[in-house]
C-alpha positions in Angstrom: 128.5 108.4 75.1 128.3 106.5 71.9 126.5 103.1 71.4 129.8 101.2 71.5 130.7 102.5 74.9 127.2 101.8 76.2 127.5 98.2 75.0 130.8 97.7 76.7 129.5 99.1 80.0 126.3 97.1 79.9 128.2 93.9 79.0 130.7 94.5 81.9 127.9 95.2 84.3 125.9 92.1 83.2 129.0 89.9 83.5 129.8 91.3 87.0 126.1 90.8 88.1 126.1 87.3 86.8 129.3 86.4 88.6 128.0 87.9 91.8 124.7 86.0 91.4 126.6 82.7 91.1 128.8 83.5 94.1 125.7 84.4 96.2 123.9 81.2 95.1 126.9 79.0 95.8 127.3 80.6 99.3 123.6 80.0 100.0 123.8 76.4 98.9 127.0 75.9 100.9 125.4 77.2 104.1 122.2 75.1 103.6 124.2 71.9 103.0 126.5 72.7 106.0 123.4 73.0 108.2 121.8 69.9 106.7 124.8 67.8 107.7 125.0 69.3 111.2 122.7 67.7 113.8 122.0 69.8 116.9 121.8 68.5 120.5 118.1 67.6 120.1 118.9 65.5 117.0 117.3 67.9 114.5 118.6 69.6 111.4 117.8 73.1 110.2 117.1 74.7 113.6 116.2 78.4 113.6 119.3 79.6 115.5 121.7 77.6 113.3 120.1 78.9 110.0 120.0 82.5 111.3 123.7 82.3 112.2 124.8 80.8 108.9 122.7 83.2 106.7 124.1 86.1 108.7 127.6 85.1 107.7 126.8 85.4 104.0 124.6 88.5 104.3 127.4 90.9 103.1 127.5 89.0 99.8 123.8 89.1 99.5 123.6 92.9 100.2 126.4 93.5 97.6 124.3 91.6 95.1 121.2 93.8 96.0 123.2 97.0 95.6 124.5 95.8 92.2 120.9 95.1 91.1 119.9 98.6 92.1 122.9 100.1 90.4 121.7 98.4 87.2 118.8 100.8 87.0 121.3 103.7 87.0 123.4 102.0 84.3 120.5 101.4 82.0 119.4 105.1 82.4 122.9 106.4 81.7 123.5 103.9 78.9 120.1 103.2 77.5 119.4 100.4 75.0 118.3 101.4 71.5 115.2 99.3 70.9 114.5 98.0 67.4 110.9 97.7 66.3 109.7 94.2 65.5 108.4 93.4 62.1 105.3 91.8 63.6 102.2 94.0 63.8 99.6 93.2 66.4 96.1 93.4 64.7 94.7 94.7 68.0 96.9 97.8 68.0 96.4 98.2 64.2 92.6 98.2 64.8 92.9 100.6 67.7 94.9 103.0 65.5 92.4 102.8 62.7 89.5 103.5 65.0 91.0 106.9 65.8 90.4 107.8 62.1 86.7 106.8 62.2 84.4 109.7 61.2 81.5 110.8 63.5 79.1 109.3 61.0 79.5 106.8 58.1 77.9 106.4 54.8 75.1 103.8 54.2 77.4 101.4 52.4 79.8 101.4 55.3 77.1 101.0 58.0 77.2 97.2 58.1 81.0 97.1 58.7 80.8 99.9 61.2 78.1 98.1 63.1 80.1 94.8 63.1 83.2 96.6 64.5 81.1 98.2 67.3 79.4 94.9 68.2 82.8 93.1 68.5 84.1 96.0 70.7 81.1 95.8 72.9 81.3 92.0 73.2 85.0 92.1 74.2 84.2 94.7 76.8 81.4 92.5 78.2 83.8 89.5 78.3 86.5 91.5 80.2 83.9 92.6 82.7 82.8 89.0 83.3 86.5 88.1 83.7 86.9 90.9 86.3 83.7 89.6 88.1 85.1 86.1 88.3 88.4 87.5 89.7 86.6 89.6 92.2 84.5 86.7 93.3 87.7 84.7 93.8 89.2 87.4 95.9 86.0 87.7 98.0 86.0 83.9 98.5 89.6 83.9 99.5 89.1 86.6 102.1 86.1 84.8 103.5 87.9 81.4 103.6 90.9 82.8 105.4 88.6 84.7 107.9 86.8 81.5 109.1 88.7 79.8 111.9 87.0 76.4 111.3 89.1 76.1 108.1 92.2 75.9 110.2 91.6 73.2 112.8 95.1 71.6 112.8 97.4 74.3 114.1 100.3 71.8 114.6 100.4 70.9 110.9 100.9 74.1 108.9 101.7 72.1 105.7 98.2 70.4 105.8 96.5 73.8 106.3 98.4 75.4 103.4 97.5 72.5 101.1 93.8 72.7 102.0 93.8 76.5 101.5 95.5 76.0 98.1 92.8 73.4 97.0 90.1 75.9 97.8 91.7 79.1 96.5 93.8 78.1 93.4 90.9 76.9 91.3 89.6 80.5 91.3 92.9 81.8 90.2 93.2 79.1 87.5 89.7 79.8 86.1 90.3 83.6 86.0 93.7 83.1 84.3 92.2 80.7 81.7 89.2 83.1 81.1 91.7 86.0 80.5 93.8 83.9 78.1 90.7 82.9 76.2 89.5 86.5 75.9 92.9 87.6 74.7 92.9 85.0 72.0 89.4 85.9 70.9 90.4 89.6 70.9 93.1 88.9 68.4 90.8 86.8 66.2 88.1 89.5 66.4 90.6 92.2 65.5 91.7 90.4 62.3 88.1 90.0 61.2 87.5 93.8 61.8 90.6 95.1 60.1 89.1 95.0 56.6 86.0 97.0 57.6 88.1 99.4 59.7 90.5 100.1 56.8 87.6 100.9 54.5 85.9 103.2 57.0 89.1 105.0 57.9 90.2 105.5 54.3 90.1 109.2 53.4 89.5 110.3 56.9 92.1 112.2 58.9 92.7 111.3 62.5 91.2 113.7 65.0 93.8 114.7 67.6 92.2 114.6 71.1 92.5 117.5 73.4 95.6 117.1 75.5 96.3 119.1 78.7 99.3 119.7 80.9 99.0 116.3 82.6 99.4 114.6 79.3 102.4 116.7 78.5 104.0 115.8 81.8 103.5 112.1 81.7 104.8 111.9 78.1 107.8 114.1 78.7 111.1 112.2 77.8 112.4 112.6 81.4 109.2 111.5 83.2 109.8 107.7 83.1 113.5 108.0 84.1 112.6 110.4 86.9 110.0 107.9 88.2 112.5 105.0 88.0 115.1 107.0 89.8 112.6 108.2 92.5 111.4 104.6 93.1 115.0 103.4 93.3 115.9 106.1 95.8 112.9 105.2 98.0 113.8 101.5 97.8 117.4 102.3 98.8 116.2 104.5 101.7 113.9 101.8 103.0 116.6 99.2 102.8 119.1 101.4 104.6 116.5 102.3 107.3 115.6 98.7 107.8 119.3 97.7 108.1 120.0 100.3 110.7 116.9 99.8 112.9 117.4 96.0 113.1 114.5 94.9 110.8 117.0 93.1 108.6 117.6 90.5 111.3 113.9 90.3 112.0 113.0 89.6 108.4 115.8 87.0 108.2 114.5 85.3 111.3 111.0 85.2 109.8 112.3 83.8 106.6 114.1 81.0 108.6 110.9 80.2 110.4 108.9 80.0 107.2 111.5 77.6 105.7 111.8 75.5 108.8 108.2 75.5 110.1 105.7 76.4 107.4 107.1 74.9 104.2 108.7 72.0 106.1 112.3 72.3 105.0 114.2 69.5 106.7 
C-alpha cells in the first residue's frame, strides 16, 4: 500500500469515528435531557431506574463507537503514519548522546568540565529522588487518610466527604507535580550549560557500543511494538466480550448511574 492510499484510509476512518462520536454524544445528551424533564412519582429527577433504562437504549451506539476505536489500532498498524523529525533538538537528549562518547578517563585540561557535568548529573538525580519521596509520602498519607473512619462522619452527604478528602489529598499531588515541573525545567537549563563541556570531552572519542543480548534484540525488533499493541487490543476485546455476555455490562452501567445520581450529585 502506498502513502496516498494510507492517507485516504486514515482520513475515511477519522471522519467515520468523528461522526460516530458526535452521534453518540448527541444521543447521550438527548437521554439526559429527556430524563431531566421527566419527574417520577416521588417528584425526583434522575432516578436510577430511569437513567439505567435510558442509557440501555443508546448502548448499541456506544458499543459501536468502542469497536470503531479498537479498530483504529488495526488501521494505524496496517496503514502506519510516516513521522517527520522535528527541527528542534532537546539539549537533554543531545547531552545524553554525547555522554556515551565520554572516555574512561579525561585529560587534565578537561577535568574541570568533566567534574561539572558529573556534579550536575548527580544533583538532578538527587532532585528526582526527592520528588519521588514527596510523591511516596503523598501516597502513604492518602492511604492512611482513607483508612481512618473518623474522616468520614457524614455518610448521608457524600459530596461533603469527597470535598474534604480532596482538600487533604490534592495538595500532595499539586506539590509533587510542581516539584517535577521545576526539576524538568532545571534539567533543560543544566543540559544547556553542560553541552559545551560535553562536546569538548566527546570530541575525538568514538562511542563505545554497550553489550546487547537477546532481550535487547527482541524488544527492539520492528514487529515487537505492533505485536504488543495487537496483543493488548485482543485482551481488551476479550474482556469486553466476556463482560457483555456475563452481565457485567449492566452492573457497570448501574454503578455509573449511582455515581452520577448519588456521589457527584447530578440532579
